[in-house]
C-alpha positions as CSV (number, residue, x, y, z in Angstrom):
1,X,0.0,0.0,0.0
2,X,2.9,2.3,0.8
3,X,4.3,1.5,-2.5
4,X,1.1,2.6,-4.1
5,X,1.1,5.9,-2.2
6,X,4.7,6.6,-3.0
7,X,4.9,9.8,-5.2
8,X,5.8,9.2,-8.8
9,X,9.2,10.4,-9.8
10,X,9.3,13.7,-11.6
11,X,9.4,13.4,-15.3
12,X,12.8,14.1,-16.7
13,X,12.9,17.4,-18.5
14,X,13.0,17.0,-22.3
15,X,16.3,18.2,-23.6
16,X,16.0,21.3,-25.8
17,X,16.7,20.5,-29.5
18,X,20.1,21.5,-30.7
19,X,20.1,24.3,-33.2
20,X,20.5,23.0,-36.7
21,X,23.9,23.4,-38.1
22,X,24.1,26.2,-40.6
23,X,24.0,25.2,-44.2
24,X,27.2,24.5,-46.1
25,X,29.0,21.9,-48.0
26,X,28.3,18.7,-46.0
27,X,31.1,16.8,-47.6
28,X,33.6,19.4,-46.5
29,X,32.6,19.1,-42.9
30,X,33.1,15.3,-43.0
31,X,36.5,15.6,-44.5
32,X,37.5,18.3,-42.0
33,X,36.5,16.2,-39.1
34,X,38.4,13.2,-40.5
35,X,41.5,15.3,-41.0
36,X,41.3,16.5,-37.4
37,X,41.1,12.9,-36.1
38,X,44.1,11.9,-38.2
39,X,46.4,14.9,-37.6
40,X,46.1,17.7,-35.1
41,X,48.2,20.0,-37.2
42,X,46.3,19.4,-40.5
43,X,43.0,19.6,-38.5
44,X,44.1,23.0,-37.1
45,X,44.8,24.3,-40.6
46,X,41.4,23.0,-41.8
47,X,39.6,24.7,-38.8
48,X,41.5,27.9,-39.5
49,X,40.4,27.9,-43.1
50,X,36.9,27.1,-42.0
51,X,36.8,30.1,-39.7
52,X,36.8,32.4,-42.8
53,X,33.2,32.1,-43.8
54,X,30.3,34.0,-45.3
55,X,26.9,33.5,-43.6
56,X,23.5,34.4,-45.1
57,X,20.8,33.3,-42.7
58,X,21.3,29.5,-42.2
59,X,23.5,29.2,-45.2
60,X,27.2,29.3,-44.4
61,X,30.2,28.8,-46.8
62,X,33.7,28.9,-45.6
63,X,37.1,29.1,-47.4
64,X,37.6,25.4,-46.6
65,X,34.3,24.6,-48.3
66,X,35.3,26.5,-51.5
67,X,38.7,24.7,-51.6
68,X,37.1,21.3,-51.0
69,X,34.4,22.0,-53.7
70,X,37.0,23.0,-56.3
71,X,39.2,20.1,-55.5
72,X,36.3,17.6,-55.6
73,X,35.1,19.0,-59.0
74,X,38.5,18.8,-60.5
75,X,39.1,15.3,-59.2
76,X,35.8,14.0,-60.5
77,X,36.3,15.6,-63.9
78,X,39.8,14.2,-64.2
79,X,38.6,10.8,-63.2
80,X,35.8,11.0,-65.8
81,X,38.2,12.0,-68.6
82,X,40.6,9.2,-67.7
83,X,37.8,6.6,-67.5
84,X,36.4,7.8,-70.9
85,X,39.8,7.4,-72.6
86,X,40.4,4.0,-71.0
87,X,36.9,2.8,-72.1
88,X,37.5,4.1,-75.7
89,X,40.9,2.4,-75.9
90,X,39.5,-0.9,-74.6
91,X,36.5,-0.8,-77.0
92,X,38.8,-0.1,-80.0
93,X,40.9,-3.1,-79.2
94,X,37.8,-5.4,-79.4
95,X,38.0,-7.2,-82.7
96,X,34.5,-8.4,-82.7
97,X,33.0,-4.9,-83.1
98,X,33.0,-3.1,-86.4
99,X,33.5,0.7,-86.7
100,X,29.9,1.6,-86.3
101,X,29.4,-0.6,-83.2
102,X,32.6,0.8,-81.7
103,X,31.4,4.4,-82.1
104,X,28.0,3.5,-80.7
105,X,29.5,1.8,-77.7
106,X,31.8,4.8,-77.1
107,X,28.8,7.2,-77.1
108,X,26.8,5.1,-74.7
109,X,29.8,4.6,-72.4
110,X,30.5,8.3,-72.4
111,X,26.9,9.1,-71.5
112,X,27.0,6.6,-68.6
113,X,30.4,7.8,-67.3
114,X,29.4,11.5,-67.3
115,X,26.0,10.8,-65.7
116,X,27.8,8.8,-62.9
117,X,30.3,11.7,-62.6
118,X,27.5,14.2,-62.0
119,X,25.9,12.0,-59.4
120,X,29.2,11.3,-57.6
121,X,29.9,15.0,-57.6
122,X,26.5,15.8,-56.1
123,X,27.2,13.2,-53.4
124,X,30.7,14.5,-52.6
125,X,29.5,18.0,-52.2
126,X,26.6,16.8,-50.0
127,X,24.0,18.6,-52.0
128,X,20.4,17.5,-51.2
129,X,18.7,16.4,-54.4
130,X,15.3,17.4,-53.0
131,X,16.5,21.0,-53.0
132,X,17.0,20.7,-56.8
133,X,13.3,20.1,-57.5
134,X,12.7,23.6,-58.7
135,X,16.0,23.7,-60.6
136,X,15.2,20.4,-62.3
137,X,11.9,21.8,-63.5
138,X,13.5,24.9,-64.9
139,X,16.2,22.7,-66.4
140,X,13.5,20.6,-68.1
141,X,12.0,23.7,-69.6
142,X,15.4,24.8,-70.8
143,X,15.9,21.4,-72.5
144,X,12.4,21.6,-74.0
145,X,12.8,25.1,-75.5
146,X,16.5,25.8,-75.8
147,X,18.3,22.5,-76.1
148,X,15.8,20.5,-78.1
149,X,17.9,20.6,-81.2
150,X,21.0,19.5,-79.3
151,X,19.2,16.5,-77.8
152,X,17.5,15.8,-81.1
153,X,20.9,15.7,-82.8
154,X,22.2,13.4,-80.0
155,X,19.4,10.9,-80.5
156,X,19.7,11.2,-84.3
157,X,23.4,10.3,-84.1
158,X,22.6,7.2,-82.0
159,X,19.9,6.1,-84.5
160,X,22.2,6.6,-87.4
161,X,24.8,4.4,-85.7
162,X,22.2,1.8,-84.8
163,X,20.8,1.3,-88.3
164,X,24.2,1.7,-90.0
165,X,22.9,3.8,-92.8
166,X,25.7,6.3,-92.3
167,X,28.9,5.3,-90.6
168,X,32.5,6.6,-90.3
169,X,34.4,5.9,-93.5
170,X,31.4,6.3,-95.8
171,X,31.6,8.6,-98.8
172,X,28.5,10.9,-99.2
173,X,27.6,13.7,-101.5
174,X,27.4,17.2,-100.0
175,X,26.5,20.6,-101.3
176,X,28.4,23.8,-100.5
177,X,27.0,27.3,-99.8
178,X,26.7,28.0,-103.6
179,X,24.7,24.8,-104.2
180,X,27.6,23.1,-106.0
181,X,27.6,19.4,-105.2
182,X,30.8,17.6,-104.1
183,X,31.6,14.5,-102.1
184,X,33.5,13.8,-98.9
185,X,34.3,11.1,-96.4
186,X,32.7,10.8,-93.0
187,X,35.5,11.2,-90.4
188,X,33.5,11.0,-87.2
189,X,29.9,11.1,-85.9
190,X,29.8,13.5,-82.9
191,X,27.2,14.3,-80.4
192,X,25.9,17.2,-82.4
193,X,27.1,16.8,-86.0
194,X,28.8,14.6,-88.6
195,X,32.2,15.6,-89.8
196,X,32.6,15.2,-93.6
197,X,36.0,16.0,-95.2
198,X,36.2,16.7,-99.0
199,X,39.1,16.1,-101.3
200,X,40.3,19.7,-101.0
201,X,40.4,19.2,-97.1
202,X,37.3,21.3,-96.5
203,X,35.5,20.0,-93.5
204,X,31.7,20.2,-93.4
205,X,29.9,19.8,-90.0
206,X,26.4,18.5,-90.9
207,X,23.9,18.3,-88.0
208,X,22.8,14.7,-87.3
209,X,19.2,15.6,-87.6
210,X,19.6,16.8,-91.2
211,X,21.0,13.4,-92.2
212,X,17.9,11.8,-90.6
213,X,15.2,13.8,-92.3
214,X,16.8,14.7,-95.6
215,X,17.8,12.6,-98.6
216,X,21.5,11.5,-98.5
217,X,23.5,10.1,-101.4
218,X,25.8,7.5,-99.9
219,X,28.4,6.2,-102.3
220,X,29.5,3.3,-100.1
221,X,26.3,2.2,-98.3
222,X,25.9,-1.3,-99.8
223,X,28.9,-1.4,-102.1
224,X,32.0,0.6,-102.4
225,X,32.1,0.3,-106.3
226,X,31.6,3.6,-108.0
227,X,31.3,4.2,-111.7
228,X,33.4,7.0,-113.2
229,X,32.3,8.5,-116.6
230,X,34.9,10.0,-118.9
231,X,33.5,11.9,-122.0
232,X,35.6,11.8,-125.1
233,X,35.1,13.4,-128.6
234,X,36.6,12.0,-131.8
235,X,36.8,13.6,-135.2
236,X,34.3,12.4,-137.9
237,X,37.2,11.3,-140.1
238,X,38.8,9.0,-137.6
239,X,38.7,5.2,-137.5
240,X,36.0,4.7,-134.9
241,X,36.7,1.0,-134.2
242,X,40.4,1.8,-133.5
243,X,39.4,4.8,-131.4
244,X,37.1,2.7,-129.3
245,X,39.7,0.0,-128.8
246,X,42.3,2.6,-127.7
247,X,39.7,4.0,-125.2
248,X,39.3,0.6,-123.6
249,X,43.0,0.0,-123.4
250,X,43.6,3.5,-121.8
251,X,40.9,2.9,-119.2
252,X,42.1,-0.6,-118.4
253,X,45.7,0.6,-117.9
254,X,44.7,3.3,-115.4
255,X,46.0,2.5,-111.9
256,X,42.8,2.6,-109.8
257,X,40.4,1.2,-112.5
258,X,39.0,-2.2,-111.7
259,X,39.2,-5.1,-114.1
260,X,35.9,-6.6,-112.7
261,X,33.6,-5.1,-113.8
262,X,35.6,-4.2,-116.9
263,X,35.7,-0.7,-118.5
264,X,33.2,-0.1,-121.3
265,X,32.7,2.5,-124.1
266,X,29.4,3.9,-125.1
267,X,28.5,6.0,-128.1
268,X,26.9,9.1,-126.7
269,X,25.8,10.9,-129.8
270,X,26.8,12.8,-132.9
271,X,27.9,16.4,-132.1
272,X,28.5,19.4,-134.3
273,X,32.2,18.6,-134.7
274,X,32.7,15.2,-133.2
275,X,31.4,11.7,-132.5
276,X,30.9,11.7,-128.7
277,X,31.8,8.7,-126.6
278,X,31.6,8.0,-122.8
279,X,34.2,5.8,-121.1
280,X,32.7,3.9,-118.1
281,X,35.1,2.5,-115.6
282,X,34.8,1.3,-112.0
283,X,36.7,2.1,-108.8
284,X,36.3,0.8,-105.2
285,X,38.1,3.6,-103.3
286,X,35.8,6.6,-103.8
287,X,37.4,8.4,-100.9
288,X,40.5,8.9,-103.0
289,X,38.5,11.0,-105.5
290,X,37.3,10.6,-109.1
291,X,39.1,13.6,-110.8
292,X,42.5,11.9,-110.7
293,X,41.0,8.8,-112.4
294,X,39.6,10.8,-115.3
295,X,43.0,12.6,-115.6
296,X,44.8,9.3,-115.7
297,X,42.5,7.8,-118.4
298,X,42.7,11.0,-120.6
299,X,46.5,11.2,-120.3
300,X,46.9,7.7,-121.5
301,X,44.3,8.2,-124.2
302,X,46.0,11.3,-125.5
303,X,49.3,9.4,-126.0
304,X,47.5,6.5,-127.7
305,X,45.6,8.9,-130.1
306,X,48.8,10.6,-131.0
307,X,50.5,7.3,-131.7
308,X,47.8,6.1,-134.0
309,X,46.9,9.4,-135.7
310,X,43.4,9.7,-134.2
311,X,42.4,13.3,-134.7
312,X,40.6,15.3,-132.1
313,X,37.9,17.6,-133.3
314,X,38.2,21.4,-133.6
315,X,35.2,23.7,-133.7
316,X,34.1,24.5,-137.3
317,X,31.7,27.2,-138.4
318,X,30.3,28.0,-141.8
319,X,29.3,31.6,-142.5
320,X,26.6,32.2,-145.2
321,X,26.0,35.8,-146.4
322,X,22.6,36.5,-147.9
323,X,22.7,38.6,-151.1
324,X,21.2,42.0,-150.8
325,X,21.5,45.5,-152.3
326,X,23.4,46.8,-149.3
327,X,25.9,44.0,-149.5
328,X,26.3,44.5,-153.3
329,X,27.0,48.3,-152.7
330,X,29.5,47.4,-150.0
331,X,31.4,45.0,-152.2
332,X,31.4,47.5,-155.1
333,X,32.7,50.3,-152.9
334,X,35.5,48.0,-151.6
335,X,36.5,47.1,-155.2
336,X,36.5,50.8,-156.4
337,X,38.6,52.1,-153.5
338,X,42.0,53.1,-154.8
339,X,45.0,51.9,-153.0
340,X,47.0,54.7,-151.2
341,X,49.9,56.0,-153.3
342,X,53.3,54.5,-152.6
343,X,55.7,56.8,-150.6
344,X,58.4,58.5,-152.7
345,X,61.8,56.9,-152.5
346,X,64.3,58.8,-150.4
347,X,66.6,61.2,-152.3
């Protein structure tokens, strides 16, 4: 009964909550505490650097926080660059992947590495991702309005590599600013654009999206064989059978011309001054150009025509003057005109 009447012990006072630590770089605080435990000297230096701070309400950033943030960012970026190079080097040594698959694997690996780098950097700096909700919404709007072309080109580049319609090493036709069409070889497919280098070392950067939605002339999509046409004119008085034979021999002797399929000669038409032929020959290295093939064939054909007296045509024009009174008067005046007197001999 006495126990029941014993007064209950006073409830212990609830401890007052400690004030929240002012905001800052959480990762820097962890590193500073770890340094203080390992070395008193280094810990003192870290505390001294942490004493120089700027406070705005509950937000506090010290000199140590800034140094830690810069060092963490540089370290993460350096690690990402090294990892990207190592992955690219490893992928290029894999013999089971062709050029297109290698480039695609490099792009995917690069995206994964840099995404992981961003997340690791956020974790090192101790940034609360929930605080980035508003920022992520604004960033999404920026992507939707300002960066849609960039992300569209990125996705287009990945699709091009997946379906292998355009790949590094292909030769495609391009047009310059004047509209003149030329051709070039694809050197690389980047995140934003495809790099195409022409024979005169001009480099065109074509957005990936343009190659997705526009017609593209690919000279090496399914076959690397390209036909080269060389027009030739022969005088009407020449031996046409011999001329045709010499054209085939000149085309077959050219260095880059294939023997299978063999060269051929077509009669193109009868011109004003010549019988027009077209020599058709095939090459399998279009990236080396076509102009030098035409030059080689024509140079050999010139020597063969000279050796066998095959004449090349010259322009010929016939002038017919219609008879009229004015023309008759002009001719009569010219005939009646007296020649000037000869000068007197010197004394």
